[in-house]
C-alpha positions in Angstrom: 107.4 134.7 90.8 106.5 131.4 89.2 104.8 130.9 85.8 103.0 127.6 85.1 102.0 126.2 81.7 99.9 123.1 81.5 99.7 120.7 78.6 98.3 117.2 77.8 94.6 117.8 78.0 92.3 116.6 75.4 89.3 114.3 74.6 89.3 110.8 75.9 86.7 108.1 76.2 85.4 106.9 79.6 87.9 104.5 81.1 90.8 106.0 79.2 93.9 107.7 80.4 95.6 111.1 80.1 98.9 112.5 81.4 98.9 116.2 82.2 102.2 118.1 82.4 102.9 121.4 84.0 106.2 123.3 83.2 107.3 125.9 85.7 109.6 128.8 85.2 112.1 130.0 87.7 115.0 128.6 89.7 113.0 127.8 92.9 110.7 125.1 91.6 111.8 122.6 94.3 110.9 125.1 97.0 107.2 124.9 96.0 104.5 122.4 96.8 102.8 121.7 93.5 99.1 120.8 93.0 96.4 120.1 90.6 92.8 121.4 90.8 89.9 121.1 88.4 86.9 123.2 87.6 83.8 122.0 85.8 81.3 124.4 84.2 79.2 126.0 86.9 81.1 124.4 89.7 83.7 125.6 92.1 87.4 124.8 91.7 88.2 121.6 93.5 91.3 119.9 94.7 92.7 116.9 92.9 96.2 116.2 94.1 99.3 117.8 95.6 102.9 116.8 96.0 105.6 118.0 98.4 108.9 119.6 97.6 110.9 116.4 97.1 108.1 114.3 95.9 108.0 112.0 98.9 104.7 113.4 100.2 101.5 113.3 98.1 97.9 114.0 98.8 94.8 113.1 96.8 91.2 113.9 96.8 89.1 110.9 97.7 87.4 110.5 94.3 90.7 110.1 92.5 92.6 107.9 94.9 93.9 104.8 93.2 93.4 106.2 89.7 95.4 109.4 89.6 99.1 109.8 90.3 101.0 113.0 90.8 104.7 113.2 90.4 107.4 115.8 89.8 110.8 116.2 88.2 112.7 119.0 90.0 115.6 118.8 87.6 113.2 119.7 84.8 110.8 122.0 86.7 107.9 119.8 85.8 104.9 118.2 87.6 102.7 115.5 86.1 99.3 114.1 86.7 98.7 110.6 85.4 94.9 110.1 85.2 93.6 106.6 84.6 90.1 105.1 84.4 88.6 108.6 83.7 84.9 109.2 84.1 82.7 111.6 82.2 81.9 113.6 85.4 85.7 114.4 85.5 85.4 116.6 82.5 86.8 120.0 83.6 89.6 122.5 83.1 92.6 121.2 85.1 94.8 123.7 86.7 98.4 123.4 87.9 99.3 125.4 91.0 102.2 126.2 93.2 102.2 127.0 96.9 104.1 126.6 100.2 102.2 123.8 101.9 100.4 120.6 100.9 96.8 121.6 101.1 93.4 121.0 99.5 92.4 124.7 99.8 92.5 127.0 96.8 93.7 129.9 99.0 96.8 128.0 100.0 98.3 128.3 96.6 99.9 131.4 95.2 100.4 130.7 91.5 98.2 129.2 88.8 98.5 128.1 85.3 95.9 128.9 82.6 94.4 125.5 82.7 94.0 122.6 80.2 90.7 121.2 79.1 90.0 117.5 79.8 86.9 116.1 78.2 85.8 112.5 79.0 83.1 111.2 76.7 80.7 108.4 77.6 
């Protein structure tokens, strides 16, 4: 069982940056692929980024490539999402998730945090 707690969301102007953090419980953090998804009101949850067990493999959704960076610290059971050049359409609840394989499918992940709100103003 893994419990995930996100933090770092908030209100930012278009073009600004935010860094999300996700703290995981349990001793097996390094055995999970970690990911970030987001869900805007009235829309389906969508993949943002994922990172493999050691951090050497990463995957990004096309719209965020070059602007977002996912990273992890296995010693501190934490995964991060650095978001730069944010756009108003990226306003959403951002969710941290843990699974067994790098994937952009919601169903591939077993554990989810409660989400953190990111609001990008124009």
